[in-house]
C-alpha positions in Angstrom: -12.2 8.4 18.3 -9.2 6.3 17.6 -5.7 7.8 17.6 -3.8 6.4 14.6 -0.1 5.7 15.0 2.2 5.7 12.0 5.1 3.3 12.3 8.1 2.2 10.2 9.6 -1.3 10.3 12.2 -3.0 8.2 11.0 -6.4 7.2 8.9 -8.6 5.0 5.3 -7.5 4.5 4.1 -11.1 4.1 5.1 -11.7 7.8 3.0 -8.9 9.2 0.2 -9.8 11.6 -2.2 -7.0 10.7 -5.8 -6.7 9.5 -4.8 -5.4 6.1 -1.7 -6.0 4.0 -1.5 -3.6 1.0 -0.3 -5.1 -2.2 1.6 -3.1 -4.7 -0.2 -5.0 -7.5 -0.1 -4.8 -11.2 -3.3 -3.9 -13.0 -4.0 -7.5 -14.0 -4.5 -8.4 -10.3 -3.1 -11.8 -11.3 0.3 -11.7 -9.5 3.6 -10.5 -10.7 7.1 -9.8 -9.2 8.3 -7.9 -6.1 5.7 -7.3 -3.4 2.9 -8.6 -5.6 4.6 -11.9 -6.3 5.6 -12.4 -2.6 2.0 -11.8 -1.5 0.5 -14.2 -4.0 3.1 -16.9 -3.2 2.8 -16.7 0.6 -1.0 -16.1 0.6 -1.7 -19.0 -1.7 -4.4 -19.7 -4.3 -7.3 -18.1 -2.5 -6.0 -14.6 -3.2 -5.6 -15.4 -6.9 -9.1 -17.0 -7.0 -10.6 -13.7 -5.5 -8.6 -11.7 -8.0 -9.9 -13.8 -10.9 -13.5 -13.2 -9.6 -12.8 -9.4 -9.6 -11.5 -9.6 -13.1 -14.5 -11.5 -14.2 -16.9 -9.0 -12.7 -16.0 -5.3 -12.1 -12.4 -5.2 -13.3 -12.4 -6.9 -16.7 -9.8 -4.6 -18.1 -7.8 -4.6 -14.8 -7.6 -2.3 -11.8 -6.9 1.3 -12.8 -3.8 3.0 -11.4 -4.5 4.8 -8.1 -7.5 2.6 -7.2 -7.8 -0.1 -4.6 -9.8 -3.3 -4.0 -9.8 -6.0 -1.4 -9.5 -9.8 -1.4 -9.0 -12.5 1.2 -5.5 -12.8 2.6 -5.4 -16.5 2.1 -2.5 -18.0 4.2 -1.0 -14.6 5.1 -1.2 -13.7 8.8 -3.7 -10.9 7.9 -7.4 -10.8 7.3 -7.4 -9.0 4.0 -5.2 -7.9 1.1 -5.9 -4.5 -0.4 -4.5 -4.4 -3.9 -3.5 -1.1 -5.4 -1.8 -0.2 -8.7 1.0 2.4 -8.4 2.1 4.5 -11.3 5.3 3.9 -13.2 7.6 6.9 -12.8 7.9 9.1 -15.8 9.5 12.6 -15.5 7.3 14.2 -18.1 4.0 13.4 -16.3 5.5 13.6 -12.7 2.8 15.9 -11.2 -0.1 13.8 -12.5 1.6 10.5 -11.6 2.4 11.8 -8.1 -1.3 12.4 -7.6 -1.9 8.8 -8.7 0.7 7.5 -6.2 -0.9 9.5 -3.4 -4.3 8.1 -4.5 -2.9 4.6 -3.9 -2.4 5.3 -0.3 -5.7 7.2 0.2 -7.8 4.6 -1.6 -6.1 1.7 0.2 -6.7 3.3 3.5 -10.3 4.1 2.5 -10.9 0.4 1.6 -9.2 -0.7 4.9 -11.6 1.6 6.9 -14.6 0.2 5.0 -13.5 -3.3 5.9 -13.3 -2.3 9.6 -9.5 -2.8 9.8 -7.6 -1.6 12.9 -4.1 -2.2 11.5 -2.7 -1.7 8.0 0.7 -2.5 6.5 1.9 -0.6 3.4 4.9 -1.4 1.2 6.8 1.4 -0.6 4.4 1.5 -3.6 6.0 2.2 -7.0 9.5 2.5 -5.4 10.7 -0.8 -6.9 10.5 -1.9 -10.5 8.1 1.0 -11.3 11.2 3.3 -10.8 9.8 6.0 -8.5 12.7 7.8 -6.8 12.8 6.6 -3.3 13.0 10.0 -1.5 10.0 11.2 -3.4 8.1 8.0 -3.0 8.6 8.1 0.8 7.6 11.8 1.0 4.4 11.1 -1.0 3.5 8.0 1.0 4.2 9.5 4.4 2.6 12.9 3.7 -0.5 11.3 2.2 -1.1 8.9 5.1 -0.3 11.6 7.7 -2.8 13.9 6.0 -5.5 11.2 6.0 -4.9 10.5 9.7 -4.9 14.2 10.6 -8.1 14.7 8.6 -9.9 12.0 10.5 -10.2 9.7 7.5 -8.4 6.8 9.1 -11.6 5.7 10.9 -10.9 3.0 13.6 -7.4 2.2 12.2 -5.1 2.3 15.2 -1.8 1.7 13.3 -0.6 2.3 9.8 2.7 0.5 9.4 5.1 1.0 6.6 6.9 -2.3 6.1 10.1 -1.5 4.2 12.2 -4.2 2.6 15.9 -3.6 3.2 18.0 -1.2 5.1 18.3 1.4 2.3 14.5 1.8 1.9 13.9 1.8 5.6 16.7 4.4 6.0 15.2 6.7 3.4 11.7 6.5 4.9 13.0 7.1 8.4 14.9 10.2 7.3 12.0 11.6 5.3 9.6 10.9 8.3 11.9 12.7 10.7 12.1 15.7 8.4 8.3 15.8 8.0 7.8 15.5 11.8 10.2 18.4 12.4 8.2 20.6 10.0 5.1 20.3 12.1 
C-alpha cells in the first residue's frame, strides 16, 4: 500500500511535473479565467479539443458542480488534466455548497486514481473569482483530501500537492494545515 504525502507549495500549477493537474474549471469546460485560463493557455489546443469532445458526448449541458472529468494535458508537464467545477460561494446555501466543494476534491482524486496517477496537483478551488473565503476553502480542501488519504481512497497516489498562487494563499493554507495537524 502506498503512503500518500500531502504537500503545500507556492507556485504556478502549470509548471508542476506531476501525473495529474487539477483544473478549477467552469462548467462549459471550454476555458475561462484564473487557473482554468492558465491551464488552457499553457496546455494548448489539445486540452480544448478533448473538452469539446466531452461536451459533444456526455456533458452537452456542461460539467456539473462537484464532478470531475479528465483530458489530455497537452503541452503541460503532466500526463492528464482533471477538470472540476467548484461552487460559487453564497452564504445562504453555505452547507450545501461546502459539500459540493469537498466533492470537487474527492471526485478529482477518484478520477486521478482511476487514471493510475502517482502524483496530483490541486489549486485552491473556488477561492478566486468564485469568492469562497480562503480560510474555509483551505479547511475544506485539506480536510477532504486528508480524509480520502486516511480512508485508503488515494490508491497508488504517492503525493497530493496543493499548488498555491501567491504568498497570501500559501500562508493561509499553511496555517490551516498546521492547525489540522495539531488536532490529530
